[in-house]
Structures are given as C-alpha cells and as structure tokens.
C-alpha positions as CSV (number, residue, x, y, z in Angstrom):
1,M,114.5,106.9,-3.1
2,S,111.8,109.0,-1.5
3,R,111.8,109.2,2.3
4,C,108.8,109.3,4.6
5,I,108.9,109.6,8.4
6,V,106.0,108.4,10.6
7,I,105.7,110.1,13.9
8,G,103.8,107.9,16.4
9,G,104.2,104.1,16.8
10,G,100.6,103.2,17.5
11,P,98.3,101.2,15.1
12,A,97.7,104.1,12.7
13,G,101.4,104.9,12.4
14,L,102.5,101.3,12.0
15,M,99.8,100.6,9.4
16,A,101.0,103.7,7.4
17,A,104.6,102.3,7.6
18,Q,103.3,98.9,6.4
19,V,101.6,100.4,3.4
20,L,104.5,102.7,2.4
21,A,107.5,100.3,2.8
22,P,106.8,98.0,-0.2
23,H,106.4,101.0,-2.6
24,G,110.1,102.1,-2.8
25,V,109.8,104.5,0.1
26,A,112.3,104.6,2.9
27,V,110.3,104.7,6.1
28,D,111.4,105.5,9.6
29,V,109.0,105.5,12.6
30,Y,109.7,107.8,15.5
31,D,108.1,107.5,18.9
32,A,108.5,109.4,22.2
33,M,108.2,106.3,24.3
34,P,110.8,103.6,25.0
35,S,109.0,101.2,22.7
36,V,106.1,101.4,20.2
37,G,102.5,100.1,20.5
38,R,102.1,100.6,24.2
39,K,98.5,101.6,24.2
40,F,97.9,98.7,21.7
41,L,99.3,96.3,24.3
42,L,97.3,97.8,27.1
43,A,94.1,97.4,25.0
44,G,94.9,93.7,24.7
45,K,95.2,93.1,28.4
46,G,91.6,91.9,28.7
47,G,91.6,90.3,25.3
48,L,92.5,92.3,22.2
49,N,89.3,93.3,20.4
50,L,90.5,93.8,16.8
51,T,87.3,94.6,15.0
52,H,83.6,93.7,14.8
53,A,81.9,91.1,12.5
54,E,78.5,92.9,12.1
55,P,77.4,93.8,8.5
56,F,79.1,96.8,7.0
57,E,76.1,99.2,7.2
58,P,75.5,99.0,11.0
59,F,79.3,99.0,11.4
60,L,79.5,102.4,9.7
61,S,76.7,103.7,11.8
62,R,78.9,103.4,14.9
63,Y,80.9,106.5,13.7
64,G,78.0,108.9,14.1
65,A,78.4,112.3,12.5
66,A,81.9,111.3,11.3
67,R,80.5,108.5,9.2
68,P,80.8,110.2,5.7
69,W,84.5,111.0,6.5
70,V,85.4,107.6,7.8
71,Q,83.5,105.6,5.3
72,P,86.1,105.8,2.4
73,W,88.9,104.7,4.8
74,L,86.8,101.7,5.9
75,Q,85.9,100.7,2.4
76,A,89.6,100.5,1.6
77,C,90.7,98.9,4.9
78,G,87.6,97.6,6.8
79,P,86.8,94.8,9.2
80,E,87.5,92.0,6.8
81,A,90.8,93.6,5.8
82,V,91.8,93.8,9.5
83,R,91.1,90.1,9.9
84,A,93.1,89.3,6.8
85,W,96.0,91.5,8.1
86,A,96.1,89.6,11.3
87,Q,95.9,86.3,9.4
88,G,98.8,87.4,7.2
89,L,100.9,87.9,10.4
90,G,100.1,84.3,11.4
91,V,97.4,85.3,14.0
92,A,94.1,83.6,13.5
93,T,90.9,85.3,14.7
94,F,87.5,84.3,15.9
95,V,84.2,86.0,16.4
96,G,82.9,86.1,20.0
97,T,79.2,85.8,21.0
98,S,78.9,89.6,20.9
99,G,80.2,89.8,17.3
100,R,83.5,91.2,18.4
101,V,86.6,89.8,16.7
102,F,89.6,88.6,18.7
103,P,92.9,86.8,18.1
104,H,92.6,83.2,19.0
105,D,94.9,83.6,22.0
106,L,93.2,86.9,22.9
107,K,96.7,88.5,23.3
108,A,98.1,91.7,21.7
109,A,101.8,91.0,22.3
110,P,102.3,88.1,19.8
111,L,100.5,90.1,17.1
112,L,102.6,93.2,17.8
113,R,105.8,91.2,17.8
114,A,104.9,89.6,14.4
115,W,104.0,93.0,13.0
116,L,107.2,94.7,14.0
117,H,109.2,91.8,12.7
118,R,107.5,92.1,9.4
119,L,108.1,95.8,9.2
120,R,111.8,95.5,10.1
121,E,112.1,92.9,7.4
122,A,110.6,95.4,5.0
123,G,113.3,97.9,5.9
124,V,111.3,100.1,8.3
125,G,113.6,101.8,10.9
126,F,112.4,102.5,14.4
127,H,113.6,105.3,16.7
128,A,112.4,105.2,20.3
129,R,112.6,108.1,22.8
130,H,112.3,110.7,20.0
131,R,109.8,113.3,21.0
132,W,108.6,115.4,18.1
133,T,108.8,119.2,18.9
134,G,107.7,120.7,15.5
135,W,109.5,122.0,12.5
136,D,112.5,124.2,12.0
137,A,112.7,127.1,9.5
138,S,113.7,124.7,6.7
139,G,110.7,122.4,7.2
140,A,112.7,119.6,8.9
141,C,111.1,117.7,11.7
142,C,112.6,118.4,15.1
143,F,113.0,115.9,17.9
144,D,114.2,115.8,21.5
145,T,116.3,112.6,22.0
146,P,118.5,111.2,24.7
147,Q,121.4,112.3,22.7
148,G,120.1,115.9,22.3
149,P,118.1,117.7,19.6
150,L,117.8,116.1,16.2
151,T,116.4,117.4,12.9
152,V,115.2,115.1,10.1
153,Q,114.4,116.0,6.5
154,A,111.8,113.9,4.6
155,D,109.8,114.0,1.4
156,A,106.6,113.4,3.4
157,T,105.5,113.0,7.0
158,V,102.7,111.0,8.6
159,L,101.6,112.3,12.1
160,A,99.9,109.5,14.1
161,L,100.3,111.0,17.6
162,G,97.1,109.8,19.2
163,G,94.7,111.8,21.2
164,A,95.0,112.6,24.9
165,S,93.8,109.5,26.7
166,W,96.3,107.5,28.7
167,P,99.1,110.1,28.5
168,Q,101.4,107.8,30.4
169,L,101.5,105.6,27.3
170,G,102.4,108.5,25.0
171,S,99.0,109.9,23.9
172,D,99.3,113.2,25.8
173,G,98.0,115.7,23.2
174,A,101.3,117.6,23.3
175,W,101.0,118.1,19.5
176,V,98.0,120.4,19.8
177,P,99.8,123.7,20.3
178,L,102.4,122.7,17.6
179,L,99.7,122.3,15.0
180,A,97.7,125.2,16.2
181,A,100.7,127.4,15.7
182,Q,100.7,126.3,12.1
183,G,97.2,127.5,11.6
184,V,95.7,123.9,11.6
185,R,92.0,123.9,12.5
186,L,91.5,121.8,15.6
187,A,88.4,120.7,17.6
188,P,89.1,120.6,21.4
189,L,90.1,117.2,22.7
190,Q,87.5,115.6,24.9
191,A,87.0,112.4,26.8
192,A,85.4,109.6,24.8
193,N,84.4,106.1,25.9
194,C,84.6,107.4,29.4
195,G,82.9,107.0,32.8
196,F,80.7,109.6,34.5
197,D,80.5,111.0,38.0
198,V,77.3,110.5,39.9
199,G,78.2,111.3,43.5
200,W,77.5,108.2,45.5
201,S,76.8,108.0,49.2
202,A,79.7,106.7,51.3
203,H,77.8,103.4,51.8
204,L,77.5,102.7,48.1
205,R,81.0,103.9,47.4
206,Q,82.6,101.7,50.1
207,R,80.5,98.6,49.6
208,F,79.9,98.4,45.9
209,A,82.6,100.3,44.0
210,G,84.0,97.9,41.4
211,Q,80.8,95.8,41.3
212,P,79.3,95.0,37.8
213,V,75.7,95.7,37.1
214,K,74.7,93.1,34.5
215,S,71.7,92.6,32.2
216,V,70.4,96.1,32.4
217,A,69.1,98.5,29.8
218,L,70.1,102.2,29.6
219,D,67.6,104.7,28.2
220,F,68.5,108.3,27.5
221,V,66.7,111.0,25.6
222,A,68.9,114.1,24.9
223,S,67.5,117.6,25.0
224,D,67.7,117.7,21.2
225,G,65.4,114.6,21.0
226,T,68.1,112.1,20.2
227,H,67.2,108.7,21.8
228,F,69.6,106.0,23.0
229,Q,68.4,102.7,24.3
230,R,70.6,99.6,24.7
231,Q,71.0,96.6,26.9
232,G,74.3,95.6,28.3
233,E,76.3,96.0,31.5
234,F,78.4,98.5,33.4
235,V,80.4,98.9,36.5
236,L,79.9,101.0,39.6
237,T,83.0,103.1,40.4
238,A,83.9,105.1,43.5
239,T,82.6,108.2,41.7
240,G,79.9,106.9,39.3
241,I,79.6,104.5,36.4
242,E,81.7,103.2,33.6
243,G,81.9,100.2,31.3
244,S,80.8,99.1,27.8
245,L,77.1,100.1,28.1
246,V,78.1,103.5,29.4
247,Y,80.8,103.9,26.7
248,A,78.3,103.2,24.0
249,A,76.3,106.3,25.1
250,S,79.2,108.4,26.3
251,A,79.4,110.8,23.3
252,L,75.7,111.7,23.7
253,L,76.0,111.9,27.5
254,R,79.2,114.1,27.4
255,D,77.6,116.5,24.9
256,E,74.4,116.7,26.9
257,I,76.3,117.6,30.1
258,A,78.3,120.2,28.1
259,A,75.0,121.8,26.9
260,Q,72.8,121.3,29.9
261,G,75.1,120.8,32.9
262,Q,73.8,117.3,33.6
263,A,72.4,114.2,31.9
264,R,69.6,112.1,33.3
265,V,69.5,108.4,32.2
266,H,67.0,105.7,33.2
267,L,68.0,102.1,34.0
268,N,65.8,99.1,33.5
269,L,67.2,96.7,36.1
270,L,65.0,93.8,34.7
271,P,64.9,94.3,30.9
272,G,63.7,90.8,30.3
273,R,60.5,91.2,32.3
274,D,57.4,93.1,31.4
275,A,55.8,95.8,33.6
276,D,52.8,93.7,34.7
277,W,55.0,90.9,36.0
278,V,57.3,93.3,37.9
279,R,54.3,95.0,39.5
280,A,52.8,91.7,40.5
281,Q,56.0,90.5,42.1
282,V,56.7,93.7,44.0
283,A,53.1,93.8,45.3
284,H,53.2,90.1,46.4
285,P,52.8,90.0,50.2
286,R,56.3,89.7,51.8
287,G,55.2,88.9,55.4
288,S,58.1,89.3,57.8
289,R,60.8,89.3,55.1
290,S,62.9,92.3,54.6
291,L,62.5,94.3,51.4
292,S,66.0,93.1,50.2
293,A,65.0,89.5,50.8
294,H,61.7,90.0,49.0
295,L,63.3,91.6,46.0
296,K,65.8,88.8,45.8
297,S,63.4,85.9,46.1
298,R,60.5,87.3,44.0
299,L,62.4,89.3,41.3
300,G,66.0,88.1,41.4
301,L,67.3,91.5,42.4
302,Y,70.2,91.7,44.8
303,G,73.6,93.1,45.3
304,A,74.5,96.2,43.2
305,K,71.0,96.4,41.7
306,T,69.3,96.6,45.1
307,A,72.0,99.0,46.2
308,L,71.1,101.3,43.3
309,L,67.4,101.3,44.3
310,H,68.3,102.2,47.9
311,E,70.7,104.9,46.7
312,V,68.2,106.7,44.4
313,L,64.8,106.2,46.1
314,D,63.8,107.6,49.4
315,P,62.3,105.3,52.1
316,Q,58.7,106.2,51.2
317,A,59.3,105.4,47.5
318,L,61.0,102.1,48.4
319,H,58.0,100.9,50.4
320,D,55.4,102.1,47.8
321,A,54.8,99.1,45.6
322,T,53.7,101.1,42.6
323,H,56.6,103.5,42.8
324,L,59.1,100.8,43.4
325,A,57.9,98.7,40.5
326,H,58.2,101.6,38.1
327,A,61.7,102.5,39.4
328,I,62.9,98.9,38.9
329,Q,62.3,99.4,35.2
330,A,63.0,103.1,34.9
331,L,65.5,104.1,37.7
332,P,66.6,107.7,37.2
333,L,70.3,108.4,37.5
334,L,71.7,111.9,37.3
335,L,75.2,112.1,35.7
336,K,77.1,115.2,36.6
337,A,80.4,115.1,34.7
338,P,82.5,112.9,32.4
339,R,85.6,111.6,34.0
340,P,88.9,113.3,33.0
341,I,90.3,112.7,29.5
342,A,93.4,111.1,31.0
343,E,91.2,108.2,32.3
344,A,89.2,107.8,29.1
345,I,89.5,104.8,26.8
346,S,89.8,107.3,23.8
347,S,89.4,110.9,23.0
348,A,87.3,112.9,20.6
349,G,88.3,116.1,18.9
350,G,91.6,116.8,17.1
351,V,92.4,117.7,13.6
352,R,89.2,118.8,11.8
353,Q,88.2,117.4,8.5
354,D,88.3,120.8,6.9
355,A,91.9,121.1,7.9
356,L,92.8,118.2,5.6
357,D,92.5,117.4,2.0
358,A,90.8,114.2,0.7
359,H,94.1,112.3,1.2
360,L,94.4,113.3,4.9
361,G,97.1,115.8,4.0
362,L,97.3,119.0,6.1
363,R,96.3,122.0,4.0
364,A,98.5,124.3,6.2
365,R,101.6,122.0,5.8
366,P,101.7,120.3,2.4
367,G,103.5,117.0,2.6
368,V,102.3,116.3,6.1
369,F,99.5,113.7,6.6
370,C,97.5,112.8,9.8
371,A,96.1,109.5,11.0
372,G,94.5,107.8,13.9
373,E,93.0,109.2,17.1
374,M,94.4,112.7,16.5
375,L,91.7,113.2,13.9
376,D,88.3,114.6,14.8
377,W,86.2,111.4,14.9
378,E,85.2,109.0,17.6
379,A,83.6,105.6,18.0
380,P,82.5,103.3,20.8
381,T,84.5,100.4,21.9
382,G,83.9,97.0,20.3
383,G,86.6,97.0,17.6
384,Y,85.5,100.2,16.0
385,L,88.3,102.4,17.3
386,L,91.1,100.1,16.3
387,T,89.6,99.4,12.9
388,A,89.3,103.1,12.0
389,C,92.8,103.8,13.4
390,L,94.3,101.2,11.1
391,A,92.1,102.3,8.2
392,S,93.2,106.0,8.6
393,G,96.8,104.9,8.7
394,H,96.2,103.1,5.4
395,A,94.5,106.2,4.0
396,A,97.2,108.6,5.0
397,A,99.9,106.3,3.5
398,M,97.9,106.2,0.2
399,G,97.9,110.0,0.4
400,V,101.7,110.0,0.7
401,L,102.0,107.7,-2.3
402,H,99.6,109.9,-4.3
403,R,101.7,113.0,-3.5
404,L,105.0,111.3,-4.2
405,A,103.7,110.0,-7.5
406,D,102.5,113.4,-8.5
407,E,105.9,115.0,-7.6
408,A,107.8,112.3,-9.5
409,A,105.6,112.6,-12.5
410,G,106.0,116.4,-12.5
411,A,109.8,116.0,-12.3
412,G,109.9,113.3,-15.0
413,G,111.2,110.8,-12.5
414,L,110.1,107.4,-11.4
415,V,106.8,107.0,-9.7
416,P,107.1,105.2,-6.2
417,G,105.8,101.7,-6.4
C-alpha cells in the first residue's frame, strides 16, 4: 500500500486526506498544534462562512490575477461541491441575504467533529504536536515532537501549512526558509483581508474605536487606473479601519501603499441619496441647532459618520455647505499602512505557480505537493478563501494519485484506487 503524509491539519490538508483515503493510500496527518483545524474553528466564531452562492463566473472573478490558476481547482471542487460535502457530513447549509453560505447552526465545531470522525473511520491517522522541520538526506520528512526528533518516509507528501496570518493558531510561515533552501520559488508573504492604519486623533480613537460604519460606499482609483467601488460596512479601529468592505479592497490598497507610500479612498456616507438632495438638506437653515443636530435631523448622519466628518474636515469646511455636502458623498481618507500580517484574516504570497506543475507538485521536490493558503493566491472574505483552500487540497490529492498511478504503472504494479 502506498503511503502519503499530509503536513498541516487545516481545511486544505484535511480535504487532501479525505480524497486520498478511499484510494488505497495510507494517510497520516501531522500538525504542529495540539489539535487540528484551529483556524477553521476561529473562522466559525461569528458564523462559519463556507462558500458563496453567486453564479460561477462572478465567483471566479474574486480571485483576481490568480483566476486562471484557481479555476481548474474550483471546477473540480467548487461552491456546490462544498455544500454537498457539508451535507454528506450531516450538516445542512443555507444561503444568507448576502449570498454567503453557512451551516444551519452557523457553527464550525460540529462540522469539524463530523469531518474528523469520517476521516478516522476511513483510516486516516492524526499526529498532533509534530512540527515539520524539513527533510533529511534520504528524503524523509523530519519532525520535532514531544518525544524528540522523528523522521517519516512516504511515497508522497502534501504540504498544507497555511500562510502567516494568526500564527498563534499554527499559520506562522515557518516553512518559508525550508522551501527556499530547496530552491522553491516563493512570493513574499503579505497581509491580505487586513485593516489599514489612518492615524486618528485621540478623540476619535477614544470615543469611536470599535464602532461600525454601516451603509457606506468606498471608492478607490489606483495609480494604475484600476477602479474599485462597492457599498458595505466597516469598523473604526484604534489605528484606522477594518471590516468586510475594507477587506474587499485590501489587495488593491496594500499594493498601492507598497507602490506609492499611501492610498487615498473616498467614502460616500449616504450612498442611497443623490447629490442634489444632500446639498439641499445641508443648506437648509438650521437656526440655533448645532451642526451635529442638523446633520442628524436632516440627513440621518450621526455617531461614527459625523465623527469622520469632524476628523477629516477643518472647521471652515465643516461650516461651508457646498464643501460639506460634497464631503458627505466623497470624504477623502488617507490610508498609511496595512496592519501587520499576524493580524490579517489571511495572507497573500507563498509558493509561486511556476514552482509547481499542473498537479500542484513541487518541481524542486518531486513527490511533494502543496495546497491551501501557502500557495500564491488570495481572495476576499465571503466564502472564497475557504472554498479555494478546500479545492486546492482536492487538487493536490488528485496530483498525488496521478503520481502514484504513474509509478505503479511503470513498475507493473497495482494502480491506487
């Protein structure tokens, strides 16, 4: 029987194990943490977003420049396959108002428990607290374990080690120098789906950090002419902004800051209103009322939105009706830096496409396949990350089976599966 080891117990690694186990392959999963699926569980804290129910074409567009690479994975294991996978584990799903797909109970733990039970029933072995440290001279995988160093020989290996976001959950990027030493081409790891620093005043930081800013539109034109515009919501933080609307633009904003040193976005605080209405309401006589009371009564602006106007505009602009009306629908906000990668939802960069063959096998290490967030692709939140991680695990496992079948055929032996 052929043996494959999977290093990394996140969604990509577990999906690889699921695909391999029924095909006559002995599978063992190794993870540095005390238990597997820790980031998966964290992702489910606010309601596990499994995938997205939008049509396949716009779904593919979420992967940007990586779309041609990711597309074959998703064609083999896409959004519908993810829902079918959950259903097969006894977890029904539903589509939320935003098109996002969730388990009916919104929780990650029951799904992970059912998945691990199914994998163990299929014969998959699990080895916690085993930190991969590379290969020895014979090609065996080396691990640091509580019992001391361990080497493991296998016919194939799937690396699913994650990126470098949330290092306390195991995705710490420690694999980068190990692969670089093997001549594997890597793109630098960067924060993705991240927040950005603005540099608020003490007043805004102390009074409004943690406050949501809802029903706004973010408009951004990059220096190369790329245009982003979307409506949604974000959160004010002690240092700047974060949240789903910001994450959707984070790749463009991060790259703009890297190229230009800063990124300027414009916020429409009343995207449902036209400019003439806003001008009329701002210009309406307010008598003895304060500006804040006027904005609240006439335009429905208050709280964090009003605080942003006071933060960005000087007193003269605030009391100039024409300037204020324009700012309400195009408030400039200067972003200075992305937040550190350890705080990001996910990471970009990693193993480059040209370092891999069509089956996600490393050209520099035949028999070693890569999957998940350690590959050089990125996507916004909304189910796109998890779907592509699962799909890449499926693709890497199919690559293993393809290799084992070729080897078995060449040796005149039995083909796995």
